[in-house]
N, C-alpha and C positions, 0 to 999 in steps of 0.2 A: 691552926699551924702557931706554936709559939714564936716568938722572935729570939736571937738573941744576941747580948750585948757583951763585946769587948771592955775588958777591963784594960785600965792603960798598963800593965803588965802584959795583959793578951796581945795587948800590939804590940808592944817589944819584941814580945817573945816571939810573934808570927811574922814582924820585919824581921828580924836578926835569920831566921829558919831563911826569908827568901834568898838574902843578902847571902847566907850559902850554898843557896844553890848556884847564885849566879857565880860566887868565883868558883864554886866546884864547875860551874862549866864554861870557865875562866871567859866570861862576859863581863867586859866592864864597861857600865853605858861613858858617855860622855853627854848626855844630855835626859831627864828624869823629866817625863809628862805623866800628869795627873789630873785626872777630870775634880772640880770642885765640888766637895765636899767631903764623901768618902775615901778620895785618894787622896787630900792634903796631907793629911798627918803621917801616913806610911811612905808620901813620895817625899814627903821635908828631910824625914829617917834617914830614906837612902839616899836622898841627893848630899846632905852630911856628910854619909859615911864615903862616900866615892868622889867625894868633894866636885862636886860638876852641879849644874845650876838646873833648877826647877821651873818646869814651867806649865802653871795651873792654868787648865782648860774651863771654860762656861761653854755655853750654848753658844755665843759670839767670836767663838774665835777664828782664827783666819789663817792662810796661808804664809803671813812674813812673822807667825808667833814663834816656827821652827826654824833655828840656824839648818844653816847647808848639810852637808853629807853628815851624818853623826850615826852612832849606836847608839839606837834611842830607847828606852825604857820606859813603857807606860803602864804604871800604877794604878789600883785601885782596895779597892777594901772588899770587894766581893762580886766573884764571877757567877753572877744567879742566874738569869738565863742568857746572857753574854748579850744580850741589848747595845750596853754601853761601848764595850770593847767593839762590837762586830760595827756601830756609831763613827767610833773614833779611827777602827780602821778605813772605811768606804768611804767618810766625809774629810779627814782629814793627812793622816798618816799615810796612808800612801799616795798622797799628792807628793812626798816627799822621796827622795830616794836616798836615806839612808843606807850606811855599810848595812847594818842588822839592824832591824825593828823587833822586840821581844815585851810582852808582854807579861805582869807581874802580879798577884792578886794576894790580899790574906790569908781569904775563903775562896776556893773554890769548887762549886757545885757539880759533882760527878752528870746532872741535867743537862746543864748548862750547852748550849750550840755552838762554843767556843772553847778553842782549845788554849789554856795560857802557855808559858813555856816554865814559868815560874809560879810556886805558891807555898803559902806558909803550911796551909793546912786541906785535905779534902774533907770534904761534908758529902753527905747524900740528905735534901731537902725532903724527901720525901720518905726517908727510911731513920731519920736522926730525927724527925720531928722539928724542927727548927727551920 
């Protein structure tokens, strides 16, 4: 299985597609949450576009990291197996009572066991050899 490396241009294009999907869905987040590493770059672009705070999460996150009720958009670079989003949902995001929480990703693997709300591109790692 080969890795796919995204260029800066790819990241901008996929992030813009994700933003377009949010707008088309009439979803305007009050806060963007992104796991460190892969989620930080697209999370930063999305938070700047919507002019809302970005909360970067590492493994040491706690309940004080998120403000009260909000429209939360959780962003990552890839939804590969769903493990990161499942962990965030079960251990962190679900402990709050946001008005709405949605998940966005640049690359969404069809075989993932987590369903995202927005994506820049859908891939099938088993068939696309990536």
